[in-house]
C-alpha positions as CSV (number, residue, x, y, z in Angstrom):
1,M,89.5,53.5,23.9
2,S,87.4,56.4,22.6
3,E,86.8,54.7,19.3
4,D,84.8,52.1,21.2
5,Y,81.9,54.5,21.8
6,P,79.2,54.5,19.2
7,L,78.3,57.9,17.9
8,R,75.1,58.8,16.2
9,P,73.2,61.9,15.1
10,F,70.8,63.6,17.5
11,L,67.1,62.6,17.2
12,P,64.3,64.8,18.5
13,A,63.3,61.9,20.8
14,D,66.7,62.3,22.6
15,A,65.9,65.8,23.8
16,M,64.5,65.1,27.2
17,A,67.2,62.5,28.2
18,L,69.9,64.9,27.0
19,R,68.3,67.8,29.0
20,D,68.6,65.6,32.1
21,L,72.2,64.7,31.3
22,F,73.0,68.4,30.7
23,A,71.6,69.3,34.1
24,Q,73.2,66.4,35.9
25,S,76.6,67.1,34.3
26,I,76.5,70.7,35.4
27,D,75.3,69.9,38.9
28,E,77.9,67.2,39.6
29,L,81.0,67.9,37.5
30,T,81.3,71.7,37.9
31,V,80.9,71.9,41.7
32,D,84.6,72.9,42.2
33,D,84.3,75.8,39.8
34,Y,80.8,77.3,40.1
35,D,78.6,77.9,43.2
36,E,75.2,76.4,43.6
37,D,73.3,79.5,42.3
38,Q,75.6,79.6,39.2
39,R,75.0,75.9,38.5
40,L,71.3,76.2,38.9
41,A,71.2,79.3,36.6
42,W,73.3,77.4,34.0
43,A,71.2,74.3,34.1
44,A,68.0,76.4,33.9
45,S,69.1,77.4,30.4
46,A,67.6,74.1,29.3
47,E,64.3,74.4,31.1
48,D,62.4,75.2,28.0
49,A,62.3,71.7,26.4
50,A,61.3,73.0,22.9
51,E,64.1,75.6,22.9
52,F,66.7,73.1,24.0
53,R,65.5,70.6,21.4
54,A,65.7,73.3,18.7
55,R,69.3,74.3,19.9
56,L,70.4,70.7,19.5
57,A,68.7,70.3,16.2
58,A,70.1,73.5,14.8
59,A,73.7,72.3,15.2
60,L,75.3,69.0,14.1
61,T,74.7,67.1,17.4
62,L,76.2,63.7,18.1
63,V,75.0,61.4,20.8
64,V,76.8,58.6,22.7
65,Q,74.2,56.0,23.7
66,L,75.2,52.6,24.9
67,D,72.7,49.8,25.9
68,G,70.0,52.4,26.0
69,E,71.9,54.7,28.4
70,Y,73.0,58.2,27.4
71,L,76.7,58.8,28.1
72,G,77.2,62.2,26.5
73,F,76.5,64.5,23.6
74,G,78.3,67.3,21.7
75,S,77.2,69.9,19.2
76,L,79.1,71.6,16.3
77,K,77.6,75.0,15.4
78,D,78.4,76.7,12.1
79,N,81.0,73.9,11.3
80,K,83.5,75.7,13.5
81,T,82.3,76.0,17.1
82,I,81.8,73.3,19.7
83,D,78.5,74.7,21.1
84,M,77.9,72.0,23.7
85,L,79.9,69.0,25.0
86,Y,78.5,67.3,28.0
87,V,79.2,63.9,29.6
88,H,77.1,62.0,32.1
89,P,78.9,62.2,35.5
90,D,79.1,58.4,35.8
91,Y,81.2,58.4,32.6
92,A,83.4,61.4,33.1
93,G,87.1,60.5,32.5
94,E,86.1,57.4,30.5
95,G,86.8,58.8,27.0
96,V,83.3,59.8,26.1
97,G,84.2,63.5,25.8
98,T,87.3,62.6,23.8
99,A,85.3,60.5,21.4
100,L,82.8,63.4,20.9
101,A,85.5,66.1,20.5
102,D,87.5,63.9,18.1
103,A,84.4,63.5,15.9
104,L,83.4,67.1,16.0
105,E,86.9,68.3,15.2
106,K,87.2,65.8,12.3
107,I,83.8,66.9,10.9
108,A,84.8,70.6,11.2
109,G,88.0,69.9,9.3
110,A,86.3,67.8,6.7
111,R,83.9,70.7,6.1
112,G,86.8,73.1,5.5
113,A,87.2,74.7,8.9
114,E,90.8,75.8,9.5
115,A,90.2,76.1,13.2
116,I,87.6,75.2,15.8
117,T,86.6,77.3,18.8
118,V,84.8,76.5,22.1
119,D,83.6,78.6,25.0
120,A,84.9,76.3,27.7
121,S,83.6,76.3,31.3
122,D,86.3,76.7,33.9
123,T,85.8,72.9,34.6
124,A,86.4,72.0,30.9
125,V,89.5,74.3,30.2
126,P,92.0,71.6,31.2
127,F,90.3,69.0,28.9
128,F,90.5,71.4,25.9
129,E,94.1,72.4,26.8
130,R,95.2,68.7,26.6
131,R,93.6,68.6,23.1
132,G,95.7,71.5,21.9
133,Y,93.3,74.4,22.4
134,I,94.7,77.8,23.3
135,A,92.9,80.3,25.4
136,T,92.1,83.5,23.5
137,Q,89.8,85.4,25.9
138,R,87.9,85.2,29.2
139,N,84.1,85.8,29.2
140,S,81.5,86.6,31.8
141,V,78.1,85.3,30.6
142,P,74.8,86.4,32.3
143,R,72.4,83.6,33.2
144,D,69.3,84.7,35.1
145,D,70.8,86.8,37.9
146,Q,74.2,85.1,37.9
147,W,77.4,85.6,36.0
148,L,79.3,82.6,34.7
149,S,82.9,82.7,33.6
150,N,84.2,80.8,30.7
151,T,87.2,80.9,28.3
152,T,87.0,81.1,24.5
153,M,89.6,78.6,23.2
154,L,90.9,78.0,19.7
155,K,92.5,75.0,18.0
156,R,94.0,75.0,14.6
157,L,93.0,71.9,12.7
158,A,95.6,69.8,11.1
159,G,95.4,68.6,7.5
160,Q,93.9,71.7,6.1
161,P,95.3,72.6,2.7
162,K,97.7,75.5,2.7
163,K,96.6,78.5,0.6
164,T,99.1,78.9,-2.2
165,T,99.6,81.4,-5.0
166,E,101.5,78.9,-7.2
167,P,99.7,77.5,-10.2
168,S,98.7,73.9,-9.8
């Protein structure tokens, strides 16, 4: 089903809608894992619109937009790190995150990455575990006057050529 979602590159005009999606996703989808103060501090990291737009533009950011509605977005930083992966709460569990993660992993592999990493929120850890990511470390990230926990996870990408010392 995930291949049914149209993916396209981020455009600067998307920034405000994606900022709203980012805040709504945090507010509604992470309520079981983070308290209200933590969620507010996390969402506030996108308050500076120009900074948020620049963060999206600095990475390879893909957007899922269907009939004018934003369903989700994901960013690949340095061709080896999923920097952001957010889905609109109305579309959580519908394959939008899977479509984005599939595309980001495929792009990373095509660009030569042997593995891909993500700092997954406590809410997102099960999603990434199902995709074959392995937890490598726990982190505490300061946001305003709050501490947010997340987990650095790594996935080896298939199809990468093996390094060999034999002549070809």
